[in-house]
BALOBA-1460 file (C-alpha; in Angstrom, 3 decimals):
// residues 360
<rec num="1" residu="x" x="9.199" y="32.125" z="101.838"/>
<rec num="2" residu="x" x="11.456" y="29.437" z="100.466"/>
<rec num="3" residu="x" x="12.247" y="26.188" z="102.197"/>
<rec num="4" residu="x" x="14.633" y="26.546" z="105.079"/>
<rec num="5" residu="x" x="17.006" y="23.743" z="104.247"/>
<rec num="6" residu="x" x="17.729" y="21.076" z="101.702"/>
<rec num="7" residu="x" x="16.856" y="17.498" z="102.474"/>
<rec num="8" residu="x" x="20.022" y="15.849" z="103.846"/>
<rec num="9" residu="x" x="21.619" y="13.312" z="101.552"/>
<rec num="10" residu="x" x="22.003" y="9.685" z="102.532"/>
<rec num="11" residu="x" x="19.669" y="6.971" z="103.873"/>
<rec num="12" residu="x" x="16.229" y="7.689" z="105.277"/>
<rec num="13" residu="x" x="16.050" y="8.334" z="109.049"/>
<rec num="14" residu="x" x="15.577" y="5.359" z="111.327"/>
<rec num="15" residu="x" x="13.418" y="7.352" z="113.745"/>
<rec num="16" residu="x" x="9.706" y="6.523" z="113.608"/>
<rec num="17" residu="x" x="9.013" y="10.228" z="114.169"/>
<rec num="18" residu="x" x="9.589" y="13.143" z="111.852"/>
<rec num="19" residu="x" x="9.341" y="15.456" z="114.855"/>
<rec num="20" residu="x" x="9.512" y="14.981" z="118.623"/>
<rec num="21" residu="x" x="8.581" y="17.895" z="120.876"/>
<rec num="22" residu="x" x="9.001" y="17.786" z="124.637"/>
<rec num="23" residu="x" x="8.017" y="20.347" z="127.270"/>
<rec num="24" residu="x" x="7.702" y="23.317" z="124.919"/>
<rec num="25" residu="x" x="6.789" y="26.479" z="126.789"/>
<rec num="26" residu="x" x="6.620" y="30.030" z="125.468"/>
<rec num="27" residu="x" x="6.312" y="33.178" z="127.561"/>
<rec num="28" residu="x" x="5.750" y="36.684" z="126.245"/>
<rec num="29" residu="x" x="6.583" y="38.830" z="129.267"/>
<rec num="30" residu="x" x="3.833" y="37.888" z="131.756"/>
<rec num="31" residu="x" x="1.696" y="36.039" z="129.179"/>
<rec num="32" residu="x" x="2.192" y="32.285" z="128.712"/>
<rec num="33" residu="x" x="1.333" y="31.285" z="125.134"/>
<rec num="34" residu="x" x="2.318" y="27.593" z="125.414"/>
<rec num="35" residu="x" x="2.321" y="25.453" z="128.538"/>
<rec num="36" residu="x" x="4.574" y="22.363" z="128.435"/>
<rec num="37" residu="x" x="3.460" y="20.951" z="125.074"/>
<rec num="38" residu="x" x="4.528" y="17.388" z="124.165"/>
<rec num="39" residu="x" x="4.006" y="16.188" z="120.605"/>
<rec num="40" residu="x" x="5.181" y="13.476" z="118.200"/>
<rec num="41" residu="x" x="4.686" y="13.671" z="114.431"/>
<rec num="42" residu="x" x="5.018" y="10.342" z="112.644"/>
<rec num="43" residu="x" x="6.789" y="9.900" z="109.329"/>
<rec num="44" residu="x" x="4.374" y="10.669" z="106.477"/>
<rec num="45" residu="x" x="1.655" y="11.967" z="108.812"/>
<rec num="46" residu="x" x="-0.584" y="14.990" z="108.277"/>
<rec num="47" residu="x" x="-1.108" y="16.657" z="111.664"/>
<rec num="48" residu="x" x="-3.458" y="19.611" z="112.190"/>
<rec num="49" residu="x" x="-2.957" y="22.130" z="114.997"/>
<rec num="50" residu="x" x="-6.515" y="23.240" z="115.705"/>
<rec num="51" residu="x" x="-8.008" y="25.733" z="118.105"/>
<rec num="52" residu="x" x="-9.519" y="29.203" z="118.570"/>
<rec num="53" residu="x" x="-7.597" y="32.435" z="118.034"/>
<rec num="54" residu="x" x="-4.945" y="32.924" z="120.701"/>
<rec num="55" residu="x" x="-4.724" y="29.239" z="121.674"/>
<rec num="56" residu="x" x="-1.001" y="28.991" z="120.769"/>
<rec num="57" residu="x" x="-1.135" y="27.013" z="117.515"/>
<rec num="58" residu="x" x="0.690" y="29.567" z="115.336"/>
<rec num="59" residu="x" x="3.253" y="30.170" z="118.078"/>
<rec num="60" residu="x" x="3.962" y="26.431" z="118.183"/>
<rec num="61" residu="x" x="4.371" y="26.313" z="114.392"/>
<rec num="62" residu="x" x="6.800" y="29.261" z="114.470"/>
<rec num="63" residu="x" x="8.835" y="27.583" z="117.207"/>
<rec num="64" residu="x" x="9.078" y="24.410" z="115.109"/>
<rec num="65" residu="x" x="10.227" y="26.577" z="112.178"/>
<rec num="66" residu="x" x="12.823" y="28.382" z="114.296"/>
<rec num="67" residu="x" x="11.103" y="31.729" z="113.686"/>
<rec num="68" residu="x" x="10.295" y="31.978" z="117.393"/>
<rec num="69" residu="x" x="12.466" y="30.828" z="120.301"/>
<rec num="70" residu="x" x="10.887" y="28.625" z="122.948"/>
<rec num="71" residu="x" x="11.265" y="29.581" z="126.611"/>
<rec num="72" residu="x" x="11.791" y="25.932" z="127.516"/>
<rec num="73" residu="x" x="11.676" y="22.498" z="125.923"/>
<rec num="74" residu="x" x="13.350" y="20.532" z="123.140"/>
<rec num="75" residu="x" x="12.650" y="19.725" z="119.469"/>
<rec num="76" residu="x" x="14.087" y="16.729" z="117.620"/>
<rec num="77" residu="x" x="13.673" y="16.271" z="113.871"/>
<rec num="78" residu="x" x="14.343" y="12.811" z="112.459"/>
<rec num="79" residu="x" x="16.268" y="12.060" z="115.652"/>
<rec num="80" residu="x" x="18.406" y="15.238" z="115.438"/>
<rec num="81" residu="x" x="18.175" y="17.925" z="118.135"/>
<rec num="82" residu="x" x="17.224" y="21.180" z="116.373"/>
<rec num="83" residu="x" x="16.095" y="23.085" z="119.483"/>
<rec num="84" residu="x" x="18.661" y="25.865" z="119.065"/>
<rec num="85" residu="x" x="19.264" y="25.716" z="115.305"/>
<rec num="86" residu="x" x="18.409" y="28.702" z="113.052"/>
<rec num="87" residu="x" x="15.663" y="28.217" z="110.428"/>
<rec num="88" residu="x" x="18.068" y="27.635" z="107.513"/>
<rec num="89" residu="x" x="19.552" y="24.593" z="109.271"/>
<rec num="90" residu="x" x="16.178" y="22.916" z="109.816"/>
<rec num="91" residu="x" x="14.760" y="20.593" z="107.165"/>
<rec num="92" residu="x" x="11.314" y="21.962" z="106.317"/>
<rec num="93" residu="x" x="9.289" y="23.888" z="103.762"/>
<rec num="94" residu="x" x="6.767" y="26.497" z="104.819"/>
<rec num="95" residu="x" x="3.644" y="28.031" z="103.275"/>
<rec num="96" residu="x" x="2.247" y="31.167" z="104.889"/>
<rec num="97" residu="x" x="-1.372" y="32.331" z="104.903"/>
<rec num="98" residu="x" x="-0.521" y="35.218" z="102.523"/>
<rec num="99" residu="x" x="1.525" y="32.888" z="100.221"/>
<rec num="100" residu="x" x="4.244" y="35.639" z="100.112"/>
<rec num="101" residu="x" x="4.850" y="35.361" z="96.361"/>
<rec num="102" residu="x" x="7.067" y="37.965" z="94.687"/>
<rec num="103" residu="x" x="4.714" y="39.993" z="92.445"/>
<rec num="104" residu="x" x="7.503" y="41.151" z="90.110"/>
<rec num="105" residu="x" x="8.776" y="37.619" z="89.401"/>
<rec num="106" residu="x" x="7.257" y="35.014" z="87.095"/>
<rec num="107" residu="x" x="5.825" y="31.844" z="88.562"/>
<rec num="108" residu="x" x="8.905" y="29.896" z="87.457"/>
<rec num="109" residu="x" x="11.193" y="32.479" z="89.082"/>
<rec num="110" residu="x" x="9.133" y="32.401" z="92.295"/>
<rec num="111" residu="x" x="9.471" y="28.630" z="92.531"/>
<rec num="112" residu="x" x="13.186" y="28.650" z="91.657"/>
<rec num="113" residu="x" x="14.140" y="31.689" z="93.766"/>
<rec num="114" residu="x" x="15.880" y="29.780" z="96.524"/>
<rec num="115" residu="x" x="17.569" y="27.368" z="94.118"/>
<rec num="116" residu="x" x="19.090" y="30.288" z="92.195"/>
<rec num="117" residu="x" x="20.401" y="31.796" z="95.435"/>
<rec num="118" residu="x" x="22.014" y="28.464" z="96.228"/>
<rec num="119" residu="x" x="23.692" y="28.500" z="92.809"/>
<rec num="120" residu="x" x="22.163" y="25.283" z="91.520"/>
<rec num="121" residu="x" x="22.893" y="24.581" z="87.855"/>
<rec num="122" residu="x" x="20.476" y="26.291" z="85.466"/>
<rec num="123" residu="x" x="19.406" y="23.132" z="83.639"/>
<rec num="124" residu="x" x="18.718" y="21.382" z="86.951"/>
<rec num="125" residu="x" x="16.644" y="24.356" z="88.120"/>
<rec num="126" residu="x" x="14.631" y="24.334" z="84.892"/>
<rec num="127" residu="x" x="13.987" y="20.607" z="85.210"/>
<rec num="128" residu="x" x="12.977" y="20.842" z="88.874"/>
<rec num="129" residu="x" x="10.607" y="23.810" z="88.323"/>
<rec num="130" residu="x" x="8.908" y="22.101" z="85.371"/>
<rec num="131" residu="x" x="8.526" y="18.924" z="87.443"/>
<rec num="132" residu="x" x="6.899" y="20.779" z="90.331"/>
<rec num="133" residu="x" x="4.544" y="22.901" z="88.226"/>
<rec num="134" residu="x" x="3.337" y="19.738" z="86.519"/>
<rec num="135" residu="x" x="2.892" y="18.065" z="89.893"/>
<rec num="136" residu="x" x="0.621" y="20.860" z="91.160"/>
<rec num="137" residu="x" x="-1.370" y="21.100" z="87.928"/>
<rec num="138" residu="x" x="0.176" y="24.314" z="86.531"/>
<rec num="139" residu="x" x="2.487" y="23.002" z="83.761"/>
<rec num="140" residu="x" x="1.969" y="25.990" z="81.433"/>
<rec num="141" residu="x" x="1.974" y="28.788" z="84.038"/>
<rec num="142" residu="x" x="5.729" y="29.261" z="84.478"/>
<rec num="143" residu="x" x="5.829" y="32.462" z="82.402"/>
<rec num="144" residu="x" x="2.866" y="34.112" z="84.144"/>
<rec num="145" residu="x" x="2.940" y="36.472" z="87.128"/>
<rec num="146" residu="x" x="1.128" y="35.947" z="90.469"/>
<rec num="147" residu="x" x="-1.470" y="38.624" z="89.625"/>
<rec num="148" residu="x" x="-2.512" y="36.557" z="86.599"/>
<rec num="149" residu="x" x="-3.396" y="33.534" z="88.743"/>
<rec num="150" residu="x" x="-6.395" y="32.785" z="90.939"/>
<rec num="151" residu="x" x="-6.052" y="32.435" z="94.699"/>
<rec num="152" residu="x" x="-6.111" y="28.656" z="94.422"/>
<rec num="153" residu="x" x="-3.387" y="28.695" z="91.773"/>
<rec num="154" residu="x" x="-1.233" y="31.047" z="93.863"/>
<rec num="155" residu="x" x="-1.576" y="28.645" z="96.762"/>
<rec num="156" residu="x" x="-0.218" y="25.846" z="94.557"/>
<rec num="157" residu="x" x="2.731" y="27.993" z="93.531"/>
<rec num="158" residu="x" x="3.516" y="28.727" z="97.191"/>
<rec num="159" residu="x" x="3.423" y="25.025" z="97.956"/>
<rec num="160" residu="x" x="5.679" y="24.291" z="94.975"/>
<rec num="161" residu="x" x="8.241" y="26.735" z="96.330"/>
<rec num="162" residu="x" x="8.041" y="25.085" z="99.749"/>
<rec num="163" residu="x" x="8.779" y="21.596" z="98.420"/>
<rec num="164" residu="x" x="11.395" y="22.557" z="95.832"/>
<rec num="165" residu="x" x="14.183" y="21.245" z="98.105"/>
<rec num="166" residu="x" x="12.506" y="17.890" z="98.817"/>
<rec num="167" residu="x" x="12.108" y="18.621" z="102.548"/>
<rec num="168" residu="x" x="10.875" y="15.859" z="104.849"/>
<rec num="169" residu="x" x="8.510" y="18.230" z="106.674"/>
<rec num="170" residu="x" x="6.027" y="20.835" z="105.399"/>
<rec num="171" residu="x" x="4.647" y="23.563" z="107.678"/>
<rec num="172" residu="x" x="1.335" y="25.114" z="106.564"/>
<rec num="173" residu="x" x="0.008" y="28.244" z="108.292"/>
<rec num="174" residu="x" x="-3.715" y="28.408" z="107.425"/>
<rec num="175" residu="x" x="-2.951" y="27.901" z="103.699"/>
<rec num="176" residu="x" x="-6.619" y="27.674" z="102.644"/>
<rec num="177" residu="x" x="-8.048" y="30.632" z="104.554"/>
<rec num="178" residu="x" x="-7.783" y="33.088" z="101.631"/>
<rec num="179" residu="x" x="-9.869" y="30.892" z="99.320"/>
<rec num="180" residu="x" x="-13.623" y="31.142" z="98.882"/>
<rec num="181" residu="x" x="-15.809" y="28.334" z="100.256"/>
<rec num="182" residu="x" x="-16.053" y="26.280" z="97.059"/>
<rec num="183" residu="x" x="-12.337" y="26.528" z="96.243"/>
<rec num="184" residu="x" x="-11.461" y="25.698" z="99.842"/>
<rec num="185" residu="x" x="-13.356" y="22.410" z="99.676"/>
<rec num="186" residu="x" x="-11.639" y="21.480" z="96.403"/>
<rec num="187" residu="x" x="-8.236" y="22.500" z="97.811"/>
<rec num="188" residu="x" x="-8.650" y="20.212" z="100.817"/>
<rec num="189" residu="x" x="-8.887" y="17.156" z="98.589"/>
<rec num="190" residu="x" x="-6.016" y="18.302" z="96.395"/>
<rec num="191" residu="x" x="-3.719" y="19.216" z="99.294"/>
<rec num="192" residu="x" x="-4.234" y="15.960" z="101.192"/>
<rec num="193" residu="x" x="-3.691" y="13.951" z="98.010"/>
<rec num="194" residu="x" x="-0.456" y="15.793" z="97.227"/>
<rec num="195" residu="x" x="0.970" y="15.319" z="100.728"/>
<rec num="196" residu="x" x="0.194" y="11.604" z="100.544"/>
<rec num="197" residu="x" x="1.747" y="11.371" z="97.080"/>
<rec num="198" residu="x" x="4.944" y="13.080" z="98.275"/>
<rec num="199" residu="x" x="5.088" y="10.840" z="101.368"/>
<rec num="200" residu="x" x="6.304" y="13.650" z="103.580"/>
<rec num="201" residu="x" x="5.166" y="14.769" z="107.014"/>
<rec num="202" residu="x" x="3.043" y="17.905" z="107.306"/>
<rec num="203" residu="x" x="1.851" y="20.160" z="110.120"/>
<rec num="204" residu="x" x="-1.013" y="22.504" z="109.314"/>
<rec num="205" residu="x" x="-2.408" y="25.300" z="111.476"/>
<rec num="206" residu="x" x="-6.136" y="25.976" z="111.146"/>
<rec num="207" residu="x" x="-9.056" y="27.296" z="113.173"/>
<rec num="208" residu="x" x="-11.561" y="25.566" z="110.848"/>
<rec num="209" residu="x" x="-12.899" y="22.332" z="112.363"/>
<rec num="210" residu="x" x="-14.239" y="20.918" z="109.098"/>
<rec num="211" residu="x" x="-10.901" y="21.609" z="107.405"/>
<rec num="212" residu="x" x="-9.008" y="19.703" z="110.094"/>
<rec num="213" residu="x" x="-11.474" y="16.798" z="110.016"/>
<rec num="214" residu="x" x="-11.201" y="16.521" z="106.231"/>
<rec num="215" residu="x" x="-7.400" y="16.753" z="105.904"/>
<rec num="216" residu="x" x="-5.733" y="15.438" z="109.055"/>
<rec num="217" residu="x" x="-4.555" y="11.991" z="110.004"/>
<rec num="218" residu="x" x="-4.444" y="13.331" z="113.548"/>
<rec num="219" residu="x" x="-5.644" y="16.517" z="115.250"/>
<rec num="220" residu="x" x="-3.997" y="18.361" z="118.133"/>
<rec num="221" residu="x" x="-6.690" y="20.545" z="119.733"/>
<rec num="222" residu="x" x="-5.237" y="23.466" z="121.713"/>
<rec num="223" residu="x" x="-6.816" y="25.928" z="124.128"/>
<rec num="224" residu="x" x="-5.046" y="28.577" z="126.203"/>
<rec num="225" residu="x" x="-1.647" y="27.081" z="125.396"/>
<rec num="226" residu="x" x="-2.539" y="23.560" z="126.508"/>
<rec num="227" residu="x" x="-3.430" y="20.388" z="124.632"/>
<rec num="228" residu="x" x="-7.125" y="19.668" z="125.167"/>
<rec num="229" residu="x" x="-7.140" y="16.457" z="123.121"/>
<rec num="230" residu="x" x="-4.902" y="14.655" z="120.646"/>
<rec num="231" residu="x" x="-6.693" y="12.102" z="118.473"/>
<rec num="232" residu="x" x="-7.780" y="11.031" z="115.002"/>
<rec num="233" residu="x" x="-10.579" y="13.089" z="113.400"/>
<rec num="234" residu="x" x="-13.134" y="10.355" z="114.134"/>
<rec num="235" residu="x" x="-12.065" y="10.003" z="117.767"/>
<rec num="236" residu="x" x="-12.015" y="13.712" z="118.525"/>
<rec num="237" residu="x" x="-15.435" y="14.267" z="116.930"/>
<rec num="238" residu="x" x="-17.237" y="11.154" z="118.172"/>
<rec num="239" residu="x" x="-15.488" y="10.760" z="121.544"/>
<rec num="240" residu="x" x="-14.397" y="14.179" z="122.847"/>
<rec num="241" residu="x" x="-12.719" y="13.998" z="126.243"/>
<rec num="242" residu="x" x="-13.609" y="17.465" z="127.524"/>
<rec num="243" residu="x" x="-16.486" y="19.923" z="127.312"/>
<rec num="244" residu="x" x="-14.274" y="22.308" z="125.325"/>
<rec num="245" residu="x" x="-13.434" y="19.606" z="122.774"/>
<rec num="246" residu="x" x="-17.096" y="18.629" z="122.453"/>
<rec num="247" residu="x" x="-18.246" y="22.219" z="121.921"/>
<rec num="248" residu="x" x="-15.433" y="23.262" z="119.594"/>
<rec num="249" residu="x" x="-15.870" y="20.337" z="117.225"/>
<rec num="250" residu="x" x="-19.056" y="20.665" z="115.202"/>
<rec num="251" residu="x" x="-22.439" y="22.343" z="115.722"/>
<rec num="252" residu="x" x="-24.160" y="21.410" z="118.966"/>
<rec num="253" residu="x" x="-27.069" y="21.793" z="121.348"/>
<rec num="254" residu="x" x="-26.031" y="22.352" z="124.962"/>
<rec num="255" residu="x" x="-28.061" y="21.521" z="128.064"/>
<rec num="256" residu="x" x="-27.149" y="22.956" z="131.479"/>
<rec num="257" residu="x" x="-28.647" y="21.029" z="134.372"/>
<rec num="258" residu="x" x="-27.769" y="18.645" z="137.173"/>
<rec num="259" residu="x" x="-27.163" y="14.927" z="137.543"/>
<rec num="260" residu="x" x="-30.426" y="13.288" z="138.653"/>
<rec num="261" residu="x" x="-29.472" y="9.597" z="138.367"/>
<rec num="262" residu="x" x="-26.432" y="7.449" z="137.549"/>
<rec num="263" residu="x" x="-26.377" y="3.876" z="136.242"/>
<rec num="264" residu="x" x="-22.786" y="3.100" z="135.306"/>
<rec num="265" residu="x" x="-21.942" y="5.282" z="132.304"/>
<rec num="266" residu="x" x="-25.628" y="6.122" z="131.860"/>
<rec num="267" residu="x" x="-26.566" y="9.460" z="133.340"/>
<rec num="268" residu="x" x="-29.933" y="11.209" z="133.688"/>
<rec num="269" residu="x" x="-29.623" y="14.997" z="133.544"/>
<rec num="270" residu="x" x="-32.541" y="17.271" z="134.431"/>
<rec num="271" residu="x" x="-33.217" y="20.965" z="133.962"/>
<rec num="272" residu="x" x="-36.078" y="23.453" z="133.745"/>
<rec num="273" residu="x" x="-38.942" y="21.347" z="132.359"/>
<rec num="274" residu="x" x="-36.790" y="18.634" z="130.758"/>
<rec num="275" residu="x" x="-34.791" y="15.516" z="131.565"/>
<rec num="276" residu="x" x="-32.550" y="13.450" z="129.295"/>
<rec num="277" residu="x" x="-30.486" y="10.292" z="129.525"/>
<rec num="278" residu="x" x="-26.948" y="10.453" z="128.218"/>
<rec num="279" residu="x" x="-23.427" y="9.044" z="128.536"/>
<rec num="280" residu="x" x="-21.180" y="10.355" z="131.301"/>
<rec num="281" residu="x" x="-17.790" y="11.623" z="130.073"/>
<rec num="282" residu="x" x="-16.461" y="12.902" z="133.385"/>
<rec num="283" residu="x" x="-16.471" y="12.250" z="137.110"/>
<rec num="284" residu="x" x="-19.801" y="13.384" z="138.525"/>
<rec num="285" residu="x" x="-22.206" y="12.305" z="141.260"/>
<rec num="286" residu="x" x="-25.928" y="12.760" z="141.793"/>
<rec num="287" residu="x" x="-26.748" y="16.384" z="142.527"/>
<rec num="288" residu="x" x="-23.706" y="17.821" z="140.710"/>
<rec num="289" residu="x" x="-24.053" y="20.439" z="138.014"/>
<rec num="290" residu="x" x="-23.566" y="19.015" z="134.532"/>
<rec num="291" residu="x" x="-23.294" y="20.179" z="130.941"/>
<rec num="292" residu="x" x="-24.610" y="17.944" z="128.168"/>
<rec num="293" residu="x" x="-23.779" y="18.207" z="124.448"/>
<rec num="294" residu="x" x="-25.442" y="16.640" z="121.394"/>
<rec num="295" residu="x" x="-24.491" y="17.226" z="117.737"/>
<rec num="296" residu="x" x="-27.108" y="18.918" z="115.556"/>
<rec num="297" residu="x" x="-27.059" y="16.081" z="113.034"/>
<rec num="298" residu="x" x="-27.902" y="13.671" z="115.882"/>
<rec num="299" residu="x" x="-30.943" y="15.665" z="117.017"/>
<rec num="300" residu="x" x="-34.214" y="14.642" z="115.349"/>
<rec num="301" residu="x" x="-37.911" y="15.434" z="115.104"/>
<rec num="302" residu="x" x="-40.123" y="12.705" z="116.611"/>
<rec num="303" residu="x" x="-43.770" y="11.787" z="116.044"/>
<rec num="304" residu="x" x="-44.792" y="12.131" z="119.663"/>
<rec num="305" residu="x" x="-43.728" y="12.027" z="123.326"/>
<rec num="306" residu="x" x="-41.320" y="9.426" z="124.730"/>
<rec num="307" residu="x" x="-38.018" y="8.981" z="126.539"/>
<rec num="308" residu="x" x="-35.374" y="11.586" z="125.697"/>
<rec num="309" residu="x" x="-37.901" y="13.765" z="123.908"/>
<rec num="310" residu="x" x="-38.647" y="17.442" z="124.535"/>
<rec num="311" residu="x" x="-41.778" y="19.347" z="123.527"/>
<rec num="312" residu="x" x="-40.822" y="22.484" z="121.610"/>
<rec num="313" residu="x" x="-42.247" y="25.243" z="119.410"/>
<rec num="314" residu="x" x="-40.750" y="26.123" z="116.038"/>
<rec num="315" residu="x" x="-39.232" y="29.619" z="116.087"/>
<rec num="316" residu="x" x="-37.471" y="29.789" z="112.706"/>
<rec num="317" residu="x" x="-36.474" y="27.642" z="109.737"/>
<rec num="318" residu="x" x="-33.634" y="28.771" z="107.486"/>
<rec num="319" residu="x" x="-33.303" y="27.243" z="104.023"/>
<rec num="320" residu="x" x="-29.705" y="26.164" z="103.275"/>
<rec num="321" residu="x" x="-30.281" y="24.298" z="100.026"/>
<rec num="322" residu="x" x="-29.530" y="20.731" z="101.019"/>
<rec num="323" residu="x" x="-31.281" y="21.100" z="104.392"/>
<rec num="324" residu="x" x="-33.239" y="23.395" z="106.705"/>
<rec num="325" residu="x" x="-31.592" y="24.833" z="109.819"/>
<rec num="326" residu="x" x="-34.434" y="24.855" z="112.372"/>
<rec num="327" residu="x" x="-34.614" y="26.721" z="115.668"/>
<rec num="328" residu="x" x="-37.011" y="25.612" z="118.433"/>
<rec num="329" residu="x" x="-37.929" y="27.022" z="121.818"/>
<rec num="330" residu="x" x="-38.656" y="24.670" z="124.730"/>
<rec num="331" residu="x" x="-39.249" y="26.574" z="127.977"/>
<rec num="332" residu="x" x="-35.812" y="28.095" z="128.708"/>
<rec num="333" residu="x" x="-34.082" y="25.923" z="126.085"/>
<rec num="334" residu="x" x="-33.251" y="27.114" z="122.591"/>
<rec num="335" residu="x" x="-32.594" y="24.117" z="120.347"/>
<rec num="336" residu="x" x="-31.462" y="23.654" z="116.762"/>
<rec num="337" residu="x" x="-31.619" y="20.727" z="114.377"/>
<rec num="338" residu="x" x="-31.167" y="20.044" z="110.687"/>
<rec num="339" residu="x" x="-34.151" y="18.790" z="108.737"/>
<rec num="340" residu="x" x="-34.491" y="17.707" z="105.075"/>
<rec num="341" residu="x" x="-37.832" y="19.568" z="104.895"/>
<rec num="342" residu="x" x="-39.330" y="22.634" z="106.567"/>
<rec num="343" residu="x" x="-41.280" y="21.613" z="109.712"/>
<rec num="344" residu="x" x="-44.908" y="22.660" z="110.006"/>
<rec num="345" residu="x" x="-45.763" y="25.599" z="112.268"/>
<rec num="346" residu="x" x="-47.106" y="23.535" z="115.191"/>
<rec num="347" residu="x" x="-45.790" y="21.996" z="118.437"/>
<rec num="348" residu="x" x="-43.080" y="19.371" z="117.869"/>
<rec num="349" residu="x" x="-41.222" y="16.707" z="119.796"/>
<rec num="350" residu="x" x="-37.428" y="16.759" z="119.589"/>
<rec num="351" residu="x" x="-35.633" y="13.461" z="120.119"/>
<rec num="352" residu="x" x="-32.119" y="13.366" z="121.583"/>
<rec num="353" residu="x" x="-30.751" y="9.784" z="121.361"/>
<rec num="354" residu="x" x="-29.257" y="8.641" z="124.638"/>
<rec num="355" residu="x" x="-26.053" y="7.378" z="123.035"/>
<rec num="356" residu="x" x="-25.470" y="10.745" z="121.328"/>
<rec num="357" residu="x" x="-25.819" y="12.944" z="124.431"/>
<rec num="358" residu="x" x="-22.434" y="13.494" z="126.087"/>
<rec num="359" residu="x" x="-22.513" y="14.612" z="129.722"/>
<rec num="360" residu="x" x="-19.575" y="16.517" z="131.264"/>
């Protein structure tokens, strides 16, 4: 799909925000997809809408694009109220998951499609298309057809078409999901670099945590139509505010038990045959049920018994190339950790550092 509108002429906007969203709600009959969402997108910022399937992230993106009508709330773009404007009067480019390239048109014609419809001069179209294809690393591909390009190259063509009008905002609906693992990692670096080079704001929908961590300046984590946490990648990974945020971000071990002792933020949690000290992230008192989370990369094998250590038996070790993914059984607990070498088939002690265990 081509960009919805050309970038308005004149001076740059004085607003510090490319987009301001207030109280956005969306109802589908009796189902509420979004529940009073507030959001600001800064000029030049890459924001990721992250969450599981059905959390409302794609619905929010479509409302921003004008492809879906909100049930309540307002949207301002560069200080201008666009809440009720049709898509073609909003200043954005959009890239869909499928890329939506025309198979019967050359790459140059795909990129220039909207410019031709707007009756731009031919020489200006030729110049602009050549400029964009060079920018995305496809300077000699203008005469080819989409079927002659790889998935990664098609993605670049779709992005070229989205930015052909010099929009101030780019909307990306899971643009990397059709790529294989290796290409996806390469595309992350390329895409973030291009957005920074263009100095435009971008909103990307993804359900891939590692993708959001790698690309975003800021992450908006959604669940059941609500914002669970809004933070930088480092903050949301290292300091999750809720149990959902902690579990959704990264690979974890989870301990279900009860609060046995409190010393300020320090909290001792106990369960069936184990007890661990951690850091309290919620409002609990002694005797309350508690859930504790620790990242796999912060769970280690220890030489022997000690504080915050659990005796466990090795159940399985899966070779992943750069590391081993190890599974241990400790009474009713099933624990995982990553190890640079395969552990011996004997009893082990698993160390959970106090500062890495988050208690909710």
